[in-house]
C-alpha positions in Angstrom: 51.1 134.0 51.2 50.6 131.2 53.6 48.4 131.8 56.5 48.5 130.3 60.0 45.6 127.8 60.2 44.0 125.9 63.1 44.2 122.1 62.7 42.9 119.9 65.4 43.0 122.8 67.9 46.7 123.7 67.3 48.4 126.3 65.1 50.2 125.3 62.0 52.4 128.4 62.1 52.1 129.1 58.4 53.1 125.7 57.1 52.2 125.2 53.4 50.1 122.1 52.5 52.2 119.2 51.4 55.4 120.5 53.0 57.1 118.5 55.7 56.9 120.0 59.1 60.3 121.4 60.2 62.0 121.0 63.6 61.2 124.6 64.6 57.6 124.4 63.5 57.1 121.1 65.3 58.7 122.5 68.5 56.5 125.7 68.3 53.3 123.5 67.8 54.2 121.4 70.8 55.0 124.4 72.9 51.8 126.2 71.9 49.8 123.2 73.2 51.4 123.5 76.6 49.2 126.0 78.4 51.5 126.5 81.4 54.5 127.2 79.1 52.5 129.7 77.1 51.3 131.4 80.2 54.8 131.5 81.5 56.1 133.0 78.3 53.4 135.6 78.1 54.0 136.6 81.7 57.7 136.9 81.2 57.2 139.0 78.1 54.9 141.3 80.1 57.4 141.6 82.9 60.2 142.4 80.4 58.0 145.1 78.8 57.3 146.6 82.2 61.0 146.5 83.1 61.9 148.3 79.9 59.2 151.0 80.5 60.0 151.3 84.2 61.2 154.9 83.7 57.8 155.9 82.4 55.6 153.7 84.6 57.3 154.4 88.0 55.8 157.2 90.0 59.3 158.5 90.9 62.5 158.9 88.9 65.6 156.8 89.5 67.2 156.9 92.0 64.0 156.9 94.1 64.2 159.7 96.6 64.3 159.0 100.3 61.7 160.6 102.6 60.8 160.6 106.3 57.5 158.8 105.6 58.7 155.3 106.5 56.5 152.2 106.0 53.5 154.1 104.6 50.8 151.4 104.1 49.8 150.1 100.7 46.5 150.9 99.0 44.6 148.0 100.5 45.2 149.3 104.1 43.7 152.2 105.8 45.8 155.4 105.9 47.4 154.7 102.5 48.5 157.6 100.3 47.7 157.9 96.5 51.2 159.1 95.9 52.6 155.7 97.2 50.2 152.9 95.9 52.3 150.1 97.4 53.5 152.2 100.3 57.1 153.1 101.3 60.0 151.0 102.6 62.2 151.4 105.6 64.1 154.2 103.9 60.9 156.1 102.9 61.3 155.1 99.2 58.3 154.4 97.0 57.9 150.6 96.9 56.2 150.5 93.5 59.1 152.5 91.9 61.7 150.3 93.6 60.0 147.1 92.4 59.8 148.4 88.8 63.4 149.5 88.7 64.4 146.3 90.5 62.9 144.2 87.7 65.6 145.4 85.4 68.4 144.3 87.6 66.8 141.0 88.4 66.1 140.1 84.8 69.5 141.3 83.5 71.3 139.4 86.2 69.3 136.2 85.9 69.1 136.0 82.1 72.6 137.3 81.7 74.2 134.7 84.0 72.1 131.9 82.5 73.1 132.9 79.0 76.8 133.2 79.8 76.7 129.8 81.5 74.9 128.2 78.6 77.4 129.7 76.0 80.4 128.6 78.0 78.9 125.2 78.6 78.1 124.7 74.9 81.6 125.7 73.8 83.5 123.6 76.4 81.1 120.7 76.1 81.5 120.5 72.3 85.3 120.8 72.5 85.5 118.0 75.2 83.1 115.7 73.4 84.7 116.2 70.0 88.4 116.5 70.7 88.5 113.8 73.4 91.9 113.0 74.9 93.7 115.6 77.0 91.1 118.3 76.2 88.3 116.2 77.4 90.1 115.2 80.6 91.2 118.8 81.4 87.7 120.3 80.8 85.9 117.6 82.8 88.3 117.8 85.7 87.7 121.6 85.9 83.9 120.9 85.8 84.3 118.4 88.6 86.2 121.1 90.6 83.5 123.7 90.0 80.8 121.3 91.1 82.6 120.1 94.2 82.8 123.6 95.7 79.5 124.9 97.2 78.2 127.3 94.6 77.1 130.0 97.1 80.6 130.1 98.5 82.1 130.7 95.0 79.4 133.3 94.3 80.1 135.1 97.6 83.8 135.2 97.0 83.6 136.5 93.4 80.9 139.0 94.3 83.0 140.3 97.2 85.8 140.9 94.8 83.6 142.4 92.1 82.0 144.9 94.5 85.3 146.6 94.9 85.4 147.4 91.2 82.1 149.3 91.3 80.8 147.8 88.1 77.3 148.0 86.9 74.6 145.3 87.4 75.1 143.4 84.1 78.7 142.6 85.1 77.4 140.8 88.2 76.2 138.0 85.9 79.8 136.9 85.4 80.4 135.4 88.9 76.9 133.9 88.9 77.8 132.0 85.7 81.0 130.6 86.9 79.4 127.4 88.3 76.4 126.8 86.1 78.5 126.2 83.0 79.7 122.8 84.4 76.2 121.2 84.2 75.7 122.5 80.7 79.1 121.3 79.6 78.4 117.7 80.8 75.0 117.6 79.0 76.4 119.0 75.8 79.4 116.6 75.9 77.0 113.6 76.2 75.1 114.7 73.1 78.3 115.3 71.2 79.5 111.8 72.0 76.3 110.4 70.5 76.2 112.7 67.5 79.9 112.5 66.5 79.4 108.9 65.1 76.1 109.6 63.4 75.8 108.9 59.6 75.4 112.5 58.5 78.5 113.5 60.5 80.5 110.6 59.0 79.3 111.7 55.6 80.3 115.3 56.1 83.7 114.2 57.3 84.2 111.9 54.3 83.7 114.8 51.8 86.4 116.9 53.5 84.3 119.1 55.9 86.5 120.6 58.6 85.8 120.0 62.3 84.7 123.6 62.8 82.2 123.3 60.0 80.8 120.0 61.3 80.5 121.4 64.8 78.8 124.6 63.7 76.5 123.1 61.0 75.6 119.7 62.3 76.5 119.2 66.0 75.5 122.6 67.3 71.9 122.1 66.0 71.6 119.0 68.2 72.9 120.5 71.4 71.3 123.9 71.2 67.9 122.8 72.3 69.0 121.0 75.5 71.2 124.0 76.3 68.3 126.5 75.9 66.2 124.3 78.2 69.0 124.2 80.9 69.4 128.0 80.6 65.7 128.5 81.2 65.9 126.4 84.4 69.1 128.2 85.5 67.5 131.6 85.6 65.4 131.0 88.7 68.4 129.5 90.5 70.5 132.5 89.7 67.8 134.9 90.9 67.5 133.1 94.2 71.3 132.9 94.6 71.5 136.6 94.0 68.8 137.0 96.7 70.9 135.1 99.3 73.9 137.2 98.4 71.9 140.3 98.9 70.9 139.0 102.4 74.6 138.9 103.5 75.4 142.2 101.8 77.1 140.8 98.7 74.3 141.4 96.1 74.1 144.2 93.6 75.7 147.3 95.1 73.8 150.5 95.9 72.2 152.6 94.4 71.1 149.7 92.2 68.8 147.2 93.8 67.2 144.0 92.7 63.8 142.7 93.8 65.5 140.1 96.0 67.7 142.8 97.5 64.6 144.9 98.2 63.0 141.9 99.9 66.0 141.2 102.2 66.4 144.8 103.1 62.9 144.6 104.7 63.5 141.4 106.6 64.3 143.0 109.9 60.8 144.6 109.8 58.9 141.5 108.9 57.0 141.4 112.2 55.9 145.1 112.0 55.4 145.4 108.2 55.3 141.9 106.6 53.7 143.3 103.4 56.9 145.0 102.3 58.6 141.6 102.3 55.7 139.8 100.7 55.4 142.2 97.7 58.9 141.6 96.3 58.8 138.0 97.4 55.6 137.4 95.4 57.3 138.9 92.3 60.3 136.6 92.7 58.0 133.6 93.1 56.0 134.4 90.0 59.1 135.1 87.8 60.7 131.8 89.0 57.5 129.8 88.3 57.2 131.4 84.9 60.8 130.4 83.9 60.2 126.9 85.3 57.0 126.4 83.3 58.6 127.7 80.2 61.7 125.5 80.6 59.5 122.5 81.2 57.5 123.2 78.1 60.6 123.7 76.0 62.0 120.4 77.3 58.9 118.5 76.1 58.7 120.5 72.8 62.3 119.8 71.9 62.3 116.1 72.7 62.3 114.2 69.3 60.9 111.1 70.9 58.0 112.8 72.5 54.6 111.7 71.0 51.8 114.3 70.9 
């Protein structure tokens, strides 16, 4: 059995001697050498684990009970309570429990919207770049329309409609993905226009391979990397957009609450209790920085012309 060895300070990820390094192994080796990307990935994994175990880690069960002990100080201030390590918010709810449960909503909304936008962008970008003609014109004009309208306005309109349906938090990813697909579709279309005339695609077409087989076997492999990179950069933008919607009352509906929603709920009390805004805001900043660092590392790792 092949073992992972260290060569020149980097991991070989179990590559056998004499075997040519594959695309995935090369990308993993490059990503491993990017310290910020690795730290971002480890931080996000830790956050995901904490979000999954929120029911066991939180001091109080969901939904977090409301009490009359409003704005109890966190543990680093005098007068703090051991039953509320991070204090209580303006409704008397335990802040630590709210942050842990809010991580679930924030991650599900951000990752869900970015994934939906990437999937839709890949599908429409591949169709427009491969089919050309009327399909390309129609898809690109719809993308122009989506990009010409302010994204927050579209988000606010769709979220206002969605709130009437009383759907759970994962469904709120749908309106947040309605604009992000356009950028992904344009990037994917550009890659398809280059790849469609490559020698291996021409050879596959000459032996009778169908368009669907060529797209799934040969073209998708070329556009999947850039789409993953764009999705990783899209997550912080979606999280921040959901925060702005929460500020105007169009975020995730109660009793569910995201970290950004918790932050904006405490905005009116910033002068008297700024720590209850800074605690969720710090979490949002760290999550956004982690996704940005990971996306930047993936972009460099997946670039075939990059020299390391």
